[in-house]
LODO-883262 format. One record per residue (C-alpha): residue number from 1; y, z, x. Coordinates in steps of 0.25 Angstrom, whole numbers, plus 2048, in hexadecimal, padded with zeros to 3 digits. Layout:
// residues N
REC    nr    c2    c3    c1
REC   NUM     Y     Z     X
...
END
This chain:
// residues 201
REC    nr    c2    c3    c1
REC     1   35D   84D   A09
REC     2   35A   83E   A0B
REC     3   34F   83E   A16
REC     4   352   831   A1E
REC     5   351   830   A2C
REC     6   342   839   A2E
REC     7   33C   839   A39
REC     8   32D   83F   A3A
REC     9   325   842   A4A
REC    10   318   845   A4B
REC    11   312   84A   A58
REC    12   308   844   A63
REC    13   2FC   84E   A64
REC    14   2FB   84C   A75
REC    15   308   844   A7A
REC    16   300   841   A86
REC    17   2F6   838   A81
REC    18   2FE   82C   A80
REC    19   30A   828   A89
REC    20   316   825   A81
REC    21   317   815   A85
REC    22   30C   813   A7F
REC    23   312   813   A72
REC    24   31C   806   A76
REC    25   30F   7FD   A76
REC    26   308   803   A69
REC    27   318   803   A62
REC    28   319   7F4   A68
REC    29   30B   7F0   A61
REC    30   310   7F5   A54
REC    31   31D   7EF   A54
REC    32   314   7E2   A57
REC    33   30C   7E7   A4A
REC    34   318   7EA   A40
REC    35   31D   7DD   A3D
REC    36   32C   7E1   A3F
REC    37   32C   7EF   A39
REC    38   32D   7F6   A49
REC    39   336   7EE   A52
REC    40   339   7F6   A5E
REC    41   334   800   A67
REC    42   33D   80B   A6F
REC    43   338   811   A7B
REC    44   33D   81F   A7E
REC    45   330   823   A88
REC    46   338   826   A93
REC    47   340   831   A8D
REC    48   33B   83E   A8C
REC    49   339   846   A80
REC    50   340   838   A7A
REC    51   33D   82F   A6D
REC    52   330   828   A75
REC    53   32C   81C   A6F
REC    54   331   817   A62
REC    55   32E   80C   A5A
REC    56   339   805   A52
REC    57   33A   7FF   A43
REC    58   344   7FE   A38
REC    59   33F   80B   A2F
REC    60   33A   814   A3A
REC    61   337   815   A49
REC    62   32A   81B   A50
REC    63   32A   822   A5B
REC    64   320   82B   A65
REC    65   32B   834   A67
REC    66   32C   83F   A72
REC    67   33A   846   A6D
REC    68   338   856   A71
REC    69   32C   853   A7B
REC    70   322   850   A6E
REC    71   31C   842   A6E
REC    72   31A   83F   A5E
REC    73   31B   831   A54
REC    74   32B   832   A4F
REC    75   32C   82B   A43
REC    76   33A   828   A41
REC    77   33E   823   A32
REC    78   34C   81A   A33
REC    79   34E   813   A26
REC    80   352   81C   A19
REC    81   346   821   A11
REC    82   347   81F   A01
REC    83   340   82D   9F7
REC    84   33F   83A   9F8
REC    85   33F   841   A04
REC    86   332   847   A03
REC    87   32E   837   A03
REC    88   336   834   A10
REC    89   330   83F   A17
REC    90   320   839   A13
REC    91   324   82B   A16
REC    92   32A   82E   A23
REC    93   31D   838   A26
REC    94   316   82F   A21
REC    95   31A   823   A2B
REC    96   319   82D   A37
REC    97   30B   832   A34
REC    98   308   822   A32
REC    99   30D   820   A40
REC   100   306   829   A46
REC   101   2F9   825   A42
REC   102   2FC   817   A46
REC   103   2FF   81D   A54
REC   104   2F3   825   A54
REC   105   2EA   819   A50
REC   106   2F0   810   A5B
REC   107   2E4   809   A62
REC   108   2EA   808   A70
REC   109   2ED   81A   A6F
REC   110   2DC   81C   A6D
REC   111   2DF   827   A65
REC   112   2E7   830   A70
REC   113   2F3   82F   A68
REC   114   2F5   83A   A5C
REC   115   2FD   842   A54
REC   116   2FE   850   A4F
REC   117   2FE   852   A41
REC   118   302   860   A41
REC   119   311   85E   A44
REC   120   31D   854   A42
REC   121   32C   854   A41
REC   122   335   84F   A37
REC   123   344   849   A3C
REC   124   34F   846   A33
REC   125   355   83C   A3D
REC   126   364   83C   A38
REC   127   36C   849   A3B
REC   128   377   847   A2F
REC   129   36C   844   A24
REC   130   365   850   A2A
REC   131   36B   85A   A32
REC   132   362   864   A3A
REC   133   366   871   A32
REC   134   35C   879   A28
REC   135   364   873   A1D
REC   136   35C   865   A20
REC   137   350   86D   A22
REC   138   351   873   A16
REC   139   353   865   A0E
REC   140   348   860   A15
REC   141   33C   86A   A15
REC   142   338   869   A06
REC   143   334   85B   A08
REC   144   32E   85D   A15
REC   145   325   86A   A12
REC   146   321   860   A06
REC   147   31C   856   A11
REC   148   316   85F   A1A
REC   149   30D   866   A10
REC   150   308   858   A0D
REC   151   306   851   A1B
REC   152   301   860   A20
REC   153   2F8   862   A11
REC   154   2FC   86E   A0F
REC   155   2FA   875   A1D
REC   156   305   880   A22
REC   157   310   878   A28
REC   158   31C   87B   A2E
REC   159   32A   874   A2F
REC   160   334   878   A3A
REC   161   342   872   A3B
REC   162   349   870   A4A
REC   163   355   879   A48
REC   164   35E   873   A54
REC   165   369   86D   A4E
REC   166   36A   862   A59
REC   167   35C   85C   A54
REC   168   359   854   A4A
REC   169   355   859   A3B
REC   170   347   85B   A40
REC   171   33A   864   A39
REC   172   32A   866   A3F
REC   173   321   866   A35
REC   174   315   86D   A3C
REC   175   307   873   A36
REC   176   2FB   87A   A3E
REC   177   2F0   872   A37
REC   178   2EE   864   A3E
REC   179   2EE   857   A39
REC   180   2ED   849   A3F
REC   181   2F7   83E   A39
REC   182   2ED   837   A30
REC   183   2EB   846   A27
REC   184   2FB   846   A27
REC   185   2FB   837   A23
REC   186   2F1   839   A17
REC   187   2F7   846   A12
REC   188   304   840   A12
REC   189   2FD   833   A09
REC   190   2F5   83C   A01
REC   191   300   842   9FB
REC   192   309   836   9FA
REC   193   2FE   82F   9F1
REC   194   2FF   83C   9E8
REC   195   30D   83A   9E7
REC   196   30C   82C   9E3
REC   197   302   831   9DA
REC   198   30C   83A   9D3
REC   199   304   847   9D7
REC   200   30D   84C   9DE
REC   201   31D   84C   9DB
END
């Protein structure tokens, strides 16, 4: 399976800490500072448990998403990725984590907006490429397990697939161990450095 249209969502520790509409102003500042990387915002704050506030770019959309009634940052990769599946997963997870860190460090939020690192959702936004079946799960599972071993630094974890065939292919990654975004990002980058040095195949 050639993984594409990969989505990753990390959840907020306290969804009541910051009003959703705040991110319209934050994402506008990102557009102004991006030199054309980001070019629009879509506001779905009026939709209950909906897409939230979207920052739109050519390669990927970033949103403060409220689907399922759980607020989090959703990184939605739209353009094709080259490489092996485990490389694509690392790239998308790293991009999601970097954006989570950027929001946590946003001066206007004054440290009020934090993400929980012990849980993430992995989605494939293409029902034709990846139907929500056990066969798709078995095809993706080895690379997801490898990724979870890396970001959770060997801690115990579980992978749980959404089994409703009406839903997109979705897997929940979860560990009982607390991790913050900076540590997850460090774990991922540390393994990437070892790969580049030829210490890990």
